[in-house]
C-alpha positions in Angstrom: 60.1 -42.3 5.2 57.7 -40.4 3.0 58.9 -38.9 -0.3 58.3 -35.3 0.8 59.9 -35.9 4.2 63.1 -36.9 2.4 62.8 -33.7 0.2 62.4 -31.6 3.4 65.6 -33.1 4.9 67.6 -32.4 1.8 66.3 -28.8 1.8 67.6 -28.2 5.3 71.0 -29.5 4.4 71.2 -27.6 1.1 69.5 -24.4 2.4 68.1 -23.3 -1.0 67.6 -19.6 -1.7 63.9 -20.2 -2.5 61.7 -22.3 -0.3 59.2 -24.4 -2.1 55.9 -24.9 -0.3 54.9 -28.4 0.8 51.8 -28.2 -1.5 54.1 -27.4 -4.5 56.4 -30.3 -3.7 53.5 -32.7 -3.5 51.9 -31.3 -6.6 55.1 -31.6 -8.6 55.7 -35.2 -7.4 52.2 -36.3 -8.2 52.2 -34.5 -11.5 55.4 -36.3 -12.6 54.0 -39.6 -11.5 50.8 -39.0 -13.4 52.6 -37.8 -16.6 54.9 -40.8 -16.6 52.0 -43.2 -15.8 53.6 -44.4 -12.6 50.1 -43.4 -11.3 48.0 -44.9 -14.1 45.2 -43.2 -16.1 41.9 -44.0 -14.4 43.5 -44.7 -11.0 41.6 -43.4 -8.0 43.2 -41.1 -5.4 42.0 -39.5 -2.2 43.4 -37.0 0.3 44.1 -39.6 3.0 46.1 -41.8 0.5 48.1 -38.9 -0.8 48.8 -37.7 2.8 50.0 -41.1 3.8 52.1 -41.6 0.6 54.0 -38.4 1.3 53.9 -38.4 5.1 52.1 -35.1 5.3 48.8 -33.7 6.6 45.6 -33.6 4.5 45.7 -29.9 3.9 48.7 -29.9 1.4 47.4 -33.1 -0.1 44.0 -31.5 -0.7 45.6 -28.4 -2.2 47.9 -30.4 -4.5 44.9 -32.5 -5.8 42.9 -29.3 -6.4 45.8 -27.9 -8.4 46.0 -31.1 -10.5 42.2 -30.9 -11.0 42.5 -27.4 -12.3 45.2 -28.6 -14.7 42.9 -31.4 -15.9 45.1 -34.2 -14.8 42.6 -35.5 -12.2 38.9 -35.1 -11.8 36.9 -35.1 -8.6 33.8 -37.0 -7.5 31.7 -36.0 -4.5 32.2 -38.4 -1.5 34.5 -40.5 -3.5 37.7 -38.5 -4.1 39.7 -38.1 -7.3 40.5 -40.1 -10.4 43.4 -39.6 -12.7 41.9 -38.4 -15.9 41.7 -41.3 -18.4 43.5 -40.9 -21.8 41.7 -41.8 -25.0 42.6 -41.9 -28.7 39.8 -39.4 -29.4 41.4 -37.0 -26.9 44.7 -37.4 -28.6 43.2 -36.7 -32.0 41.4 -33.6 -30.8 44.5 -32.3 -29.0 46.6 -32.8 -32.1 44.0 -31.1 -34.4 44.2 -28.0 -32.2 48.0 -28.2 -31.8 48.6 -28.5 -35.5 46.5 -25.4 -36.2 48.4 -23.4 -33.6 51.9 -24.6 -34.6 51.3 -24.2 -38.3 50.4 -20.5 -37.7 53.3 -20.1 -35.2 55.8 -21.4 -37.8 54.4 -19.1 -40.5 54.8 -16.1 -38.2 58.1 -17.0 -36.5 60.0 -17.7 -39.7 59.9 -13.9 -40.5 61.0 -12.9 -37.0 63.6 -15.4 -35.8 67.0 -14.0 -35.0 70.3 -15.9 -35.7 70.6 -16.4 -32.0 67.2 -18.0 -31.7 67.9 -20.2 -34.7 71.1 -21.4 -33.0 69.1 -22.1 -29.8 66.5 -24.2 -31.8 69.3 -26.2 -33.4 70.7 -26.9 -29.9 67.3 -28.1 -28.6 66.9 -30.2 -31.8 70.0 -32.2 -30.8 68.2 -33.6 -27.7 68.1 -37.4 -27.3 67.3 -39.9 -24.6 68.1 -43.4 -23.4 65.1 -45.8 -23.3 64.4 -47.1 -19.9 66.0 -44.2 -18.1 63.3 -41.9 -16.6 65.6 -38.9 -16.0 66.9 -39.1 -19.5 63.4 -39.4 -20.9 62.1 -36.5 -18.8 65.0 -34.3 -20.0 64.2 -35.2 -23.6 60.5 -34.5 -23.2 61.4 -31.1 -21.7 63.7 -30.2 -24.6 60.9 -31.2 -27.0 58.5 -28.9 -25.2 61.1 -26.1 -25.1 61.7 -26.5 -28.9 58.1 -26.0 -29.9 57.4 -23.2 -27.4 60.6 -21.4 -28.6 59.1 -21.2 -32.0 55.8 -19.9 -30.6 57.7 -17.3 -28.5 59.5 -16.0 -31.5 56.2 -14.8 -32.9 56.0 -12.3 -30.1 52.3 -13.3 -29.5 51.8 -14.1 -25.9 48.3 -15.4 -26.4 49.5 -17.9 -28.9 52.3 -19.1 -26.5 49.7 -19.6 -23.8 47.3 -21.6 -26.0 50.1 -23.8 -27.3 51.6 -24.4 -23.9 48.2 -25.8 -22.7 48.0 -28.1 -25.7 51.6 -29.4 -25.4 51.1 -30.0 -21.6 47.8 -31.9 -22.3 49.6 -34.2 -24.7 52.6 -34.9 -22.4 51.3 -38.2 -21.1 51.0 -39.5 -24.7 54.6 -38.4 -25.4 56.0 -40.2 -22.3 54.2 -43.4 -23.3 55.1 -43.2 -26.9 58.8 -42.5 -26.2 58.9 -45.4 -23.7 57.4 -47.9 -26.2 59.6 -47.0 -29.1 62.9 -45.2 -29.9 62.0 -41.8 -31.4 65.4 -40.3 -31.2 66.3 -40.3 -34.9 62.9 -39.3 -36.3 62.6 -36.4 -33.8 66.1 -34.9 -34.2 65.9 -35.2 -38.0 62.4 -33.6 -38.1 63.3 -30.9 -35.7 66.5 -29.9 -37.7 64.4 -29.8 -40.9 62.0 -27.5 -39.2 64.8 -25.2 -38.1 66.3 -25.2 -41.6 62.9 -24.3 -43.1 62.3 -21.5 -40.6 65.8 -20.1 -41.4 64.9 -20.0 -45.1 62.1 -17.5 -44.3 59.6 -19.3 -46.5 56.3 -19.0 -44.7 54.4 -21.4 -46.9 57.0 -24.2 -46.5 57.3 -23.5 -42.8 53.6 -24.0 -42.4 53.6 -27.2 -44.4 56.6 -28.8 -42.6 55.1 -28.1 -39.2 51.8 -29.7 -40.3 53.7 -32.7 -41.6 55.7 -33.0 -38.4 52.6 -33.0 -36.2 50.9 -35.6 -38.4 54.0 -37.9 -38.3 54.1 -37.5 -34.5 50.4 -38.3 -34.2 50.6 -41.4 -36.4 53.7 -42.6 -34.6 52.1 -42.3 -31.2 48.9 -44.0 -32.4 50.8 -47.0 -33.7 52.9 -47.3 -30.6 50.0 -47.0 -28.2 47.7 -49.2 -30.3 50.2 -52.1 -30.6 52.5 -51.7 -27.7 52.5 -52.3 -24.0 50.8 -49.0 -23.4 47.5 -50.2 -24.9 46.0 -51.2 -21.5 46.5 -47.6 -20.4 44.3 -46.2 -23.1 40.5 -45.9 -22.5 38.9 -46.4 -25.9 
């Protein structure tokens, strides 16, 4: 039984309020497998293979692959199909450079606008942890990390900033999955996130900017060391 066939059967039993299209189901399943490196960087895909994997026709397979290409997770080649976009250390450096600039500015703006309720929400998100080796636990942790950083950006009230930062965080997601699988980042993440919240609550714009820059640099260095020396090295295209 294909993965999407099983999903469809569960939907008929559960009768959800909102029906998710077949294309969206395949897109989400492939996206998750790419982000978690179940489907490896550089691996080739084609419509027929995806259709067979999920027990579907080629049309939703084609549409799902096109959506992934638009997101930058796969790239297409004429008469050959698709390839999962490789990940490189230079990509990671460039993404972190941009993310650091955006988040430093977001922290500086947000610290003057955050409400007590928003600060409480950030502290709650900062408590997130995961169990190594458990994919669902890790996925929840990665989502909480994403929500934490975007909540700060949203507190600025600048929709364009949120949009730009969302793109950068999503582009780095595969690196985060790999890094968190290779080493336990629970303590350093929770400590750093709570320090960020404490600084934001102090309303000191200069310090807020500095601590966000430091947090991003620590994350960058931790990821680099984990990927360069750990089991994920063979997934990186130098």
